[in-house]
N, C-alpha and C positions, 0 to 999 in steps of 0.2 A: 504494500500500500504506500502510495506517495502522497504526502500531506503538505499543503502549503500553509505556513504559519505567517500570517500577515499582521505586523504590529503597526498600530495607528493610534498610539496612546499619547502622542505629544500634542501640545497646544500650539506649537509653531510661533513662539514669541518673535523670532527674527523675521517672520513674514509680515508683522504689523497688521494682521487682520483681526479686528476686534469682534466682528460679528460672528465668525465661525472659525474653527480650526482649519489649518491649511489643507488637510486631507478631504475636507468637505467643500472647498472652493470649486466652483464650476468652470469647466473648460469644454467647449463644443457641446454644451447642453447637459453635461454629466459631471458629477463630483469626481475629483481626481482619484479618490479611492475606488470608485466604480470602474474607471479606466483600468486600474491595476488589477482589480478582481476579475474583470472580464478576460484578461489574458490567461489567468489560471483556470477560470471556468471553461474556456474554450480549448484548453490544452488536453490532448488525448492522454498525456502522461500523468495528469493529476487526478487523484481519486476523491480527495476531500480538501476542504479549506476551513481553517479556523482563524478567527480575527480577535486580536486584543485591542480594544478600543477605549477611548475616554468614556468613563462610566456614564456621564450625563448625556452622551451621544449614542448610547447603545440602542435606544428605541428608534432613533433616526436611522441607524445602520440597519436594523431589522426591516424598516420600511423600504430602504433602498434595495435590500436583498430581494424582497418580494416584488418590488416594481420592475427590477431588471432581470428577474428570473434566474438568480444566481443560486441554483439548487445544490451546488457542491458545498456551499457554506453549511457546516454542521454545528458550529458553536461560535458564539460571540461572547467574549469574557472581558471584564474590566482590565484596562492596562495598569501598569504600576507607576511608581514615582520616577523611575528611570527606564531607559531603553532595556537594560538588562532584566528588570522586573517585568516589563511588558512582554518581552520574549519568553521569560520563564512561565508567565501565566498562559501564554499561547501554547507553549510546549506541554503544559499540564493538560490543557484541553485536547491537544493532539494525542496524549497518552490515553485519555478516556475513550477515544474512538479507534485507537490503534488495534490492529488485528494480530500482529506477531512481532517478534524481536528484530526482524529485518526491515521493519517499516522505515522509510526515509522521510525526513522533513526538509523542506526548502523554506528557509527563513528570509522574509522579504519585507522591505519598507512599503507601507501603504502609499507613500508619495514617490514611488519609482515606477511609473506606469509604462515606460518605454522599454520593456523587455519583450522577448519573443519566444516562440516555440523551441527554437534551436538552443537558446540559453537554458531553458528548462530541461530539455533532453540531455544536454551536455552535463548539467549538474548531476542528474540522476546516474548517468553512465560513470562519472567520476567517483561518486560515492560508492557505487558497486565495485569499482576497481581499486580505489585508493582509500576509501573510508571518509572522504571529505571532498568538498568542492567550494572554492572561494572564487566567485566571479570577480574578475579584475580587468583593468585596462592598462596598457603600456603608458608610461610617463613620456610626454612629448616636450616637456620643458625641464629646465634645471631645478632640482629640489635642493633646498638648503636646510641643514639641521642647525638650529641656533640655540643659544642659551637665553635665560630670562631677560638679559639686558640687550638682546638683539645682536649679539656677536656670533659670527659664523663658526660653528664647531666642526662641521663636516659637510662635504659636498659629495653625496653618494653617486656612484656610477649609474647613469640613466638606464643602462642596459640591465642593471640589477634591481631596478626600482619599479614598483607597480602601485596602482591605486586600487584598494579593495572596494568593491561595490556589493551588489546583491543580485540574486539570492546567494546565501551562504548555507550550504547543505551538508547534512550528516545523517548517520543512523540515529533515530530518535533516542534509543537507549544510551548512546554515547554522549550526546549533547546534554541530555537530562542528568546523567550521572555527574557531569562536571558542573552543571548549574547548581545542583544540590550541594556539591563540595564547596562551591564558592559561598553559598548561603551559610553553610555550617561554619565557614571561616570568616563570616561577616565581611566578605568582599562583594561590594554591590556597585562598583563603579566601572565595570568593563564596558567599553564603548560599543562593542559588537561581539558576535559569536566567535569570530575568528580570533579576536584578542583573548577571549576567555579560554577557548580550546588550546591555543598556543601556550598560554600560561601554564596549563596543566599537562603540557608535553605532547599534545596532539600534533601529528604530521599534517600540515595543511597543503592540499594540492590545489593549484590554481587552474582555472579555466578562463578563457578570454571571452569577454562580453562586448556588447556594442558600446561605442563611445557615448551615444545619446542616452544611455541608461543613467541619467542624472537623478539626484535626490532634490526634490523641491523644498528648499529651505528659506530662500529669500525672494523678494518680489522680482528680482532679476531672473531667478530660476523659473518663476511662473511664466514670464514672458518668453523665455527660451523654449519652454515646453509648449506653449501655445504656437510658436512659430514652427516647431517640429511637427506638431499634430496637423497644422495647416499644410505642411509640405507632404506628409503622408497621405492626407486626404486628396491633395492635388495629384499626387502620383497615381492614386487609384482611379481618379476621374480620367486622367489623360493616358493611362496605361503604361506608366513608367516603372511600376514595381516589377522586380525581377522574379519574386516568388511570394509564397504565402506569408513569409516571415518579414517581408518588407526590407530585405537586404539587397 
C-alpha cells in the first residue's frame, strides 16, 4: 500500500495572508491544497491519502474533499505546532489505515502542487530498492555556508550540493520508529523527514525532481506558481505538452 501523507498545518505567516492560510488560497479557481491533492488522487501508484491540517480548517478541508471528489483521502487529522509534529500526526493516521509492514509513505507539503506522476513513481521505486527517496534538484548557483555574523565559512562544490524538496518517502514502519525516538528524546525541531532520518543514521537516497516543484511560502512564490499553472494550461490548449506528466 502506498500512502500519501500531506501536511498542511502551517499558517503561512510569510505569505501575509490574513484571511486564510496559504494552502487555502485560490489559484485557477481551486485552493492550492486541492491542486496538490489532485495529483495524488489521480496517480495510479497511490492507494490512500491522509492530511494533517490546521485544526480550525478541518471542516473546510472535508468540504473540499467532497466537492472535488477526492475519495482517496481516508483521514484528516489536526496538524501540530511544528512541521515535525504535523508529519508525525499524519504518519499516525497512515498507521491506522496501513495494511502491512511494507507499506510506503510519501510525505509531501500541501503547498507543493507542481509534482507529477513520474516523481511519485520514482519515489516508490527508490524506497523499494534503497529504503528511502528524497526528491531533490541540482544546485545551479553558488551556495555559501556562513556563520552568524555573515562571514563565509565554506563554499561547497556545486556538483556535490542538492536542494531537498518533496515528496520524501520511506517505509512507514521506519519513519515512524525514528519519529517516536525523537519524541522520546524530546527532539521536536527537525525541519523535515530527511533531516530526522539522517540524524538517526538512515541512508538517504536521492531522486531528481522537477525544478518547478517549489514550496509556496511567500507572495512571490504565489505569483510564480500562478505563472507556471498558466503556462501548463496554455501548453494543453495549444498542444505543446510532450506527455501526460507535463514534461
